[in-house]
C-alpha positions as CSV (number, residue, x, y, z in Angstrom):
1,M,25.3,-6.9,-1.1
2,R,26.0,-8.0,-4.7
3,Q,29.4,-9.3,-3.5
4,L,27.7,-11.4,-0.8
5,Q,25.3,-12.8,-3.3
6,F,28.0,-13.6,-5.8
7,Y,30.1,-15.5,-3.2
8,N,27.0,-17.3,-2.0
9,F,26.1,-18.4,-5.5
10,S,29.7,-19.5,-6.1
11,A,29.8,-21.6,-3.0
12,V,26.7,-23.4,-4.2
13,T,28.1,-23.9,-7.7
14,F,31.5,-25.0,-6.6
15,P,31.1,-26.7,-3.2
16,L,34.6,-28.1,-3.2
17,H,36.2,-24.7,-2.8
18,F,36.0,-24.3,1.0
19,C,37.7,-20.9,0.7
20,Y,34.3,-19.5,-0.5
21,A,33.0,-19.8,3.1
22,F,35.7,-17.4,4.3
23,L,35.0,-15.1,1.4
24,I,31.3,-15.0,2.2
25,H,32.0,-14.3,5.9
26,L,34.4,-11.5,4.9
27,A,31.8,-10.0,2.5
28,G,29.1,-10.1,5.2
29,V,31.4,-8.3,7.6
30,Q,32.3,-5.7,5.0
31,C,28.6,-5.1,4.2
32,L,27.7,-4.6,7.8
33,M,30.4,-2.0,8.1
34,Y,28.6,0.2,5.7
35,L,25.0,-1.0,5.9
36,Y,24.8,-1.4,9.7
37,H,21.1,-0.3,9.9
38,Y,19.7,-2.4,7.1
39,P,17.8,-5.4,8.4
40,D,18.0,-7.4,5.2
41,I,21.8,-7.5,5.4
42,W,21.7,-8.8,9.0
43,Y,19.1,-11.4,8.0
44,D,21.0,-12.7,4.9
45,Y,24.2,-12.9,6.9
46,A,22.5,-14.8,9.8
47,I,20.6,-17.2,7.5
48,W,23.8,-18.0,5.6
49,H,25.4,-19.1,8.9
50,A,22.4,-21.2,9.8
51,K,22.3,-22.9,6.4
52,S,26.0,-23.5,6.6
53,G,25.5,-25.5,9.8
54,S,26.7,-22.9,12.2
55,V,23.5,-22.1,14.2
56,D,25.4,-20.6,17.1
57,A,27.0,-18.1,14.8
58,A,23.6,-17.2,13.3
59,I,22.2,-16.6,16.8
60,K,25.1,-14.3,17.6
61,V,24.4,-12.4,14.4
62,F,20.7,-12.0,15.3
63,Q,21.6,-10.8,18.8
64,R,23.9,-8.2,17.3
65,S,21.2,-7.2,14.8
66,L,18.7,-6.5,17.7
67,K,21.3,-4.3,19.3
68,A,21.7,-2.3,16.1
69,L,18.0,-2.3,15.3
70,P,16.1,-2.7,18.6
71,D,12.8,-1.6,17.0
72,S,12.8,-4.1,14.1
73,E,9.9,-6.6,14.5
74,M,11.0,-8.4,11.4
75,L,14.4,-9.4,12.9
76,R,12.7,-10.5,16.2
77,Y,10.3,-12.7,14.3
78,A,13.1,-14.2,12.2
79,F,15.2,-14.8,15.4
80,A,12.3,-16.4,17.2
81,E,11.6,-18.6,14.1
82,L,15.2,-19.8,14.2
83,E,15.0,-20.6,17.9
84,E,11.7,-22.4,17.5
85,S,13.0,-24.4,14.5
86,R,15.9,-25.8,16.5
87,G,13.7,-26.6,19.5
88,A,14.6,-23.7,21.8
89,I,11.0,-23.0,22.7
90,Q,11.7,-20.9,25.8
91,A,14.2,-18.7,24.0
92,A,11.7,-18.1,21.2
93,K,9.0,-17.4,23.8
94,N,11.2,-14.8,25.4
95,L,11.6,-13.0,22.1
96,Y,7.8,-12.9,21.6
97,E,7.4,-11.6,25.1
98,S,9.9,-8.9,24.4
99,L,7.5,-7.6,21.8
100,L,4.8,-7.5,24.4
101,A,6.9,-6.2,27.3
102,D,5.4,-2.7,26.9
103,G,1.7,-3.4,27.1
104,V,0.8,0.1,26.0
105,N,2.8,0.0,22.7
106,A,2.3,-3.7,22.0
107,T,0.7,-4.0,18.6
108,A,-2.2,-6.2,17.6
109,L,0.1,-8.2,15.3
110,A,2.3,-9.0,18.2
111,H,-0.7,-10.4,20.2
112,I,-1.8,-12.5,17.2
113,Q,1.6,-14.0,16.6
114,F,2.1,-14.8,20.3
115,I,-1.3,-16.6,20.4
116,R,-0.3,-18.6,17.3
117,F,3.0,-19.5,19.0
118,L,1.3,-20.6,22.2
119,R,-1.2,-22.7,20.2
120,R,1.6,-24.4,18.3
121,N,3.9,-25.2,21.3
122,E,1.8,-25.1,24.5
123,G,-1.7,-26.1,23.3
124,V,-5.2,-24.8,23.1
125,E,-5.6,-23.8,26.8
126,A,-2.5,-21.7,26.9
127,A,-3.6,-19.7,23.8
128,R,-7.1,-19.3,25.2
129,K,-5.8,-18.1,28.6
130,Y,-3.6,-15.5,27.0
131,F,-6.5,-14.3,24.8
132,L,-8.8,-13.9,27.8
133,D,-6.1,-12.1,29.9
134,A,-5.0,-9.7,27.1
135,R,-8.4,-8.5,26.0
136,K,-8.1,-5.4,28.1
137,S,-5.0,-4.2,26.4
138,P,-5.5,-0.8,24.6
139,N,-4.2,-2.2,21.3
140,F,-6.2,-5.3,21.4
141,T,-8.1,-4.5,18.1
142,Y,-10.7,-6.5,16.2
143,H,-7.9,-8.2,14.3
144,V,-7.1,-10.3,17.3
145,Y,-10.7,-11.4,17.8
146,V,-10.9,-12.4,14.1
147,A,-7.6,-14.3,14.3
148,Y,-8.4,-16.2,17.5
149,A,-11.9,-17.0,16.3
150,L,-10.7,-18.5,13.0
151,M,-8.0,-20.4,14.9
152,A,-10.6,-21.9,17.1
153,F,-12.8,-22.8,14.2
154,C,-10.1,-24.2,11.8
155,L,-7.5,-25.7,14.1
156,D,-9.5,-26.6,17.2
157,K,-12.6,-27.6,15.2
158,D,-14.8,-25.7,17.7
159,P,-17.4,-23.5,15.9
160,K,-19.2,-22.7,19.2
161,V,-16.1,-21.1,20.7
162,A,-15.5,-19.2,17.5
163,H,-19.1,-18.0,17.4
164,N,-18.8,-16.8,21.0
165,V,-15.6,-14.9,20.2
166,F,-17.2,-13.1,17.3
167,E,-20.2,-12.2,19.4
168,A,-18.0,-10.9,22.2
169,G,-16.1,-8.8,19.7
170,L,-19.2,-7.5,18.1
171,K,-20.1,-5.6,21.3
172,R,-16.8,-3.7,21.0
173,F,-16.4,-3.4,17.3
174,M,-19.8,-2.9,15.8
175,H,-18.5,0.3,14.3
176,E,-15.8,-1.6,12.3
177,P,-17.0,-2.6,8.8
178,M,-14.2,-5.0,8.2
179,Y,-15.1,-6.9,11.4
180,I,-18.7,-7.2,10.2
181,L,-17.5,-8.6,6.9
182,E,-15.2,-11.2,8.6
183,Y,-18.1,-12.2,10.9
184,A,-20.4,-12.6,7.9
185,D,-17.8,-14.8,6.1
186,F,-17.6,-17.0,9.2
187,L,-21.4,-17.4,9.3
188,S,-21.5,-18.2,5.6
189,R,-19.1,-21.1,6.3
190,L,-21.7,-22.4,8.9
191,N,-24.5,-22.0,6.3
192,D,-26.3,-19.8,8.8
193,D,-28.1,-17.5,6.4
194,R,-30.6,-16.3,9.0
195,N,-27.9,-15.0,11.3
196,I,-26.1,-13.4,8.4
197,R,-29.1,-11.3,7.5
198,A,-29.5,-10.4,11.2
199,L,-25.9,-9.4,11.4
200,F,-26.2,-7.1,8.3
201,E,-29.3,-5.5,9.7
202,R,-27.7,-4.9,13.1
203,A,-24.6,-3.4,11.6
204,L,-26.4,-1.2,9.0
205,S,-28.7,0.2,11.7
206,S,-25.6,1.4,13.7
207,L,-23.1,2.3,11.1
208,P,-23.2,5.8,9.5
209,P,-24.0,5.8,5.8
210,E,-20.5,6.9,4.7
211,E,-18.9,3.9,6.5
212,S,-21.5,1.3,5.4
213,I,-20.6,1.2,1.7
214,E,-18.7,-2.1,1.9
215,V,-21.3,-3.7,4.2
216,W,-24.1,-2.8,1.8
217,K,-22.1,-4.2,-1.1
218,R,-21.6,-7.5,0.7
219,F,-25.2,-7.6,1.8
220,T,-26.3,-7.1,-1.8
221,Q,-23.9,-9.8,-3.1
222,F,-25.3,-12.2,-0.5
223,E,-28.9,-11.6,-1.6
224,Q,-27.9,-11.9,-5.2
225,M,-26.2,-15.2,-4.5
226,Y,-28.6,-16.8,-2.1
227,G,-31.8,-14.7,-1.8
228,D,-35.0,-14.8,-3.9
229,L,-35.9,-12.1,-6.4
230,D,-38.0,-10.0,-4.0
231,S,-35.3,-9.8,-1.3
232,M,-32.7,-9.1,-3.9
233,L,-34.5,-6.1,-5.3
234,K,-35.5,-4.8,-1.9
235,V,-31.9,-4.8,-0.6
236,E,-30.6,-3.1,-3.8
237,Q,-33.2,-0.4,-3.5
238,R,-32.4,0.1,0.2
239,R,-28.7,0.3,-0.6
240,K,-29.3,3.0,-3.3
241,E,-31.5,5.0,-0.9
242,A,-28.8,4.8,1.9
243,L,-25.9,5.7,-0.3
244,S,-27.7,8.5,-2.2
245,R,-27.3,10.6,1.0
246,T,-23.5,10.1,0.9
247,G,-23.1,11.2,-2.7
248,E,-21.3,7.9,-3.5
249,E,-23.8,7.0,-6.2
250,G,-23.9,10.3,-8.0
251,A,-27.0,12.0,-9.3
252,T,-28.7,8.7,-10.4
253,A,-28.4,6.9,-7.0
254,L,-32.1,6.2,-7.0
255,E,-32.4,5.1,-10.6
256,G,-32.1,1.7,-12.0
257,S,-29.5,1.0,-14.6
258,L,-28.3,-1.9,-16.8
259,Q,-25.3,-2.2,-14.5
260,D,-27.7,-3.5,-11.8
261,V,-28.7,-6.3,-14.2
262,V,-25.1,-7.1,-14.9
263,S,-24.2,-7.2,-11.2
264,R,-27.3,-9.3,-10.5
265,Y,-26.6,-12.0,-13.1
266,S,-22.8,-12.3,-13.0
267,F,-20.8,-14.9,-11.3
268,M,-17.1,-14.7,-10.5
269,D,-15.5,-13.9,-13.8
270,L,-18.6,-14.7,-15.9
271,W,-20.6,-11.8,-17.2
272,P,-23.9,-11.6,-19.1
273,C,-22.4,-9.3,-21.7
274,S,-19.3,-8.9,-23.8
275,S,-16.2,-7.1,-22.7
276,K,-17.0,-4.2,-25.0
277,D,-20.5,-3.8,-23.5
278,L,-19.0,-3.9,-20.0
279,D,-16.5,-1.3,-20.9
280,H,-19.2,0.9,-22.3
281,L,-21.3,0.7,-19.2
282,V,-18.3,1.5,-17.0
283,R,-17.5,4.6,-19.1
284,Q,-21.1,5.8,-18.8
285,E,-21.4,5.3,-15.0
286,V,-19.8,8.5,-13.6
287,P,-18.4,11.0,-16.1
288,S,-21.4,11.4,-18.3
289,F,-23.1,13.7,-15.8
290,S,-20.5,16.3,-15.5
291,L,-19.6,19.3,-17.7
292,S,-16.0,18.5,-17.2
293,Y,-16.3,15.1,-19.0
294,Y,-18.3,16.8,-21.7
295,L,-15.4,19.2,-22.4
296,Y,-12.9,16.3,-22.2
297,E,-14.8,14.2,-24.7
298,F,-15.1,17.1,-27.1
299,C,-11.5,18.2,-26.9
300,C,-10.2,14.7,-27.4
301,R,-12.5,13.7,-30.2
302,K,-12.6,17.0,-32.2
303,C,-9.0,18.2,-31.6
304,Q,-7.5,14.7,-31.9
305,L,-5.2,15.1,-29.0
306,P,-2.6,12.4,-28.2
307,S,-3.6,9.5,-26.0
308,M,-1.4,10.5,-23.1
309,L,-3.0,13.9,-23.0
310,H,-6.4,12.2,-22.9
311,Y,-5.7,10.8,-19.4
312,F,-4.2,14.1,-18.4
313,L,-7.3,16.0,-19.4
314,L,-9.5,13.4,-17.7
315,L,-7.6,13.9,-14.5
316,I,-7.9,17.7,-14.7
317,F,-11.7,17.6,-15.3
318,H,-12.3,14.9,-12.7
319,V,-10.6,17.1,-10.1
320,L,-12.6,20.1,-10.9
321,K,-15.9,18.2,-10.5
322,V,-18.1,20.8,-12.0
323,D,-21.7,19.6,-12.4
324,K,-23.2,20.8,-15.6
325,T,-26.7,20.8,-14.1
326,A,-25.6,23.6,-11.8
327,F,-25.3,26.0,-14.7
328,P,-28.4,27.2,-16.4
329,N,-28.4,27.1,-20.2
330,G,-25.1,25.2,-20.1
331,P,-24.3,22.1,-22.1
332,G,-26.1,19.2,-20.8
333,V,-29.2,17.2,-20.8
334,V,-32.5,19.1,-21.2
335,G,-36.0,18.0,-20.8
336,T,-35.3,16.0,-17.6
337,D,-37.7,16.7,-14.7
338,R,-36.3,16.9,-11.3
339,G,-37.9,15.7,-8.1
340,P,-37.9,17.5,-4.7
341,S,-34.4,16.1,-3.8
342,G,-32.9,17.6,-7.0
343,L,-32.2,14.2,-8.5
344,P,-33.5,13.3,-12.0
345,S,-36.8,11.5,-11.7
346,N,-37.9,8.5,-13.6
347,S,-41.0,10.1,-15.0
348,T,-39.3,11.1,-18.2
349,T,-37.0,9.0,-20.3
350,S,-36.3,11.3,-23.3
351,A,-33.2,13.3,-23.2
352,K,-31.9,15.7,-25.9
353,V,-28.2,16.4,-25.9
354,I,-27.1,19.9,-26.9
355,Y,-24.1,19.8,-29.2
356,P,-21.8,22.8,-29.9
357,D,-22.7,25.1,-32.8
358,T,-20.2,23.9,-35.5
359,S,-21.0,26.9,-37.7
360,Q,-19.2,29.2,-35.3
361,M,-16.0,27.1,-35.4
362,A,-13.0,27.4,-37.7
363,I,-10.3,24.8,-38.4
364,Y,-7.1,25.8,-36.7
365,D,-4.1,26.2,-38.9
366,P,-0.7,26.6,-37.2
367,R,0.7,28.5,-40.2
368,Q,-2.1,31.0,-40.0
369,K,-1.6,34.2,-38.0
370,P,-4.3,35.1,-35.5
371,G,-7.1,37.1,-37.0
372,I,-6.2,36.2,-40.6
373,G,-8.1,33.8,-42.8
374,I,-11.5,34.1,-41.2
375,S,-14.3,33.9,-43.6
376,P,-16.6,36.9,-43.7
377,S,-19.5,34.8,-42.5
378,T,-17.8,34.3,-39.2
379,T,-16.4,37.8,-38.6
380,S,-19.1,38.7,-36.1
381,S,-18.0,39.8,-32.6
382,G,-19.0,36.4,-31.1
383,A,-16.9,34.5,-33.7
384,A,-14.0,36.8,-33.3
385,S,-13.9,36.3,-29.6
386,S,-14.2,32.6,-30.2
387,M,-11.2,32.6,-32.4
388,S,-9.1,34.3,-29.7
389,N,-10.1,31.5,-27.4
390,P,-10.8,28.2,-29.3
391,M,-12.0,26.4,-26.1
392,V,-14.8,29.0,-25.8
393,A,-15.7,28.3,-29.4
394,M,-15.8,24.6,-28.7
395,V,-18.2,25.0,-25.8
396,G,-20.2,27.9,-27.1
397,S,-20.5,31.6,-26.3
398,G,-23.3,30.9,-23.8
399,T,-21.0,29.1,-21.5
400,M,-18.0,31.4,-21.6
401,N,-18.5,32.4,-18.0
402,T,-18.9,28.8,-17.0
403,F,-15.5,27.8,-18.5
404,D,-13.9,30.9,-16.8
405,E,-15.2,29.6,-13.5
406,I,-13.7,26.3,-14.2
407,L,-10.3,27.8,-14.9
408,K,-10.6,29.9,-11.7
409,A,-11.2,26.7,-9.7
410,T,-8.0,25.2,-11.1
411,P,-5.3,24.7,-8.4
412,P,-2.4,27.1,-8.7
413,A,0.1,24.2,-8.9
414,L,-1.8,22.9,-12.0
415,V,-1.8,26.3,-13.6
416,A,1.9,26.6,-13.1
417,F,2.5,23.2,-14.6
418,L,0.5,24.1,-17.7
419,A,2.3,27.4,-18.0
420,N,5.7,25.6,-18.0
421,L,4.8,23.1,-20.7
422,P,7.0,23.4,-23.8
423,A,5.6,25.0,-26.9
424,V,4.3,22.5,-29.5
425,E,3.1,23.3,-32.9
426,G,-0.4,22.2,-33.9
427,H,-3.5,21.5,-31.8
428,L,-1.5,21.1,-28.5
429,S,0.0,24.5,-28.6
430,K,-3.4,26.1,-29.1
431,F,-4.9,24.0,-26.3
432,Y,-2.1,24.8,-23.8
433,S,-2.4,28.5,-24.5
434,T,-6.1,28.3,-24.1
435,C,-5.7,26.5,-20.7
436,I,-3.2,29.1,-19.5
437,I,-5.5,31.9,-20.5
């Protein structure tokens, strides 16, 4: 391949040396001897023939490539493009039809590209006739409806036909969120805000909550951009209530936050806050309600672990997904009332954070042997057990069982990975040994 590129570059740099044409031809033949099933080699070799003025040789190369790689759609599209560019419309049409010969295995992309080909070369009626005839194909997905509707709207300048196509597809693909979003984008181009709201309402009434996340997001963005304040707030509240049942919004799905204000009053890449404030809000969104993130923050800030291990710990604790509110007397937020659904209510706004008892901790010294150098004030049974397991000391003796449950939930592959880590002096070695224990 490099040899072929070198000869091709040399032929461009030194066009008077006609012998380079033979060298490129020879290099292409040699490449195909070893890389017979690589489509990029066939394509480069054929295109070089076409650019050199030998279109017939390029056609022969493409024909040979389809025999070597009969399932390559890329080579068929490239071959059809070459035929269409030189005016051989019927030959190009035969190549497109070869992709649609088996109606059961014909892809939606093949339908779309053939409709575009017919629209370019045979006119609007030929493309419309094929679209109507091929709608019963099993692989005629919503992508084809969207492509044909946008073609009718942008190329044919016929918004009525495009609207009818979208409505016809809506009867079959109401369960497809992406189709709903494409239809909403089309209606926004028509400035039809009434039908946009009706479309969102119809879709959200039929879609299950776990599949309606993107539709709710687009509906909220639409109201924030074009709606009044009342409609904006109502849609945001409905979205939170719907997504709270799916668990996508976490424990505070029904609560308002400053992020709602940021989302409401931002535009494109303009934000009503600084980048530091935005980063702070993003950090507080999900991890602050889990025991795992609490442990992660304490380990990183107190033990001063390297930055690469920060991300590693965050990945571990995020996979475990242990909610600190599930453990009584565990580290977390106290004084928060909970409603019937188990979610924090808005009745109380005060929250007292419980921090680890630093009086039960001792600074780790790698030169110090275990059990030596502990002050008499910390030689109680609880402190001694904490020294044997510093992570327990970090969290507190009251949550020893909680952390053991976390370690039990760790996947075996992750435990094996931690066990095989090399020994490192300092905080890391102590942390690794703690994780393995």
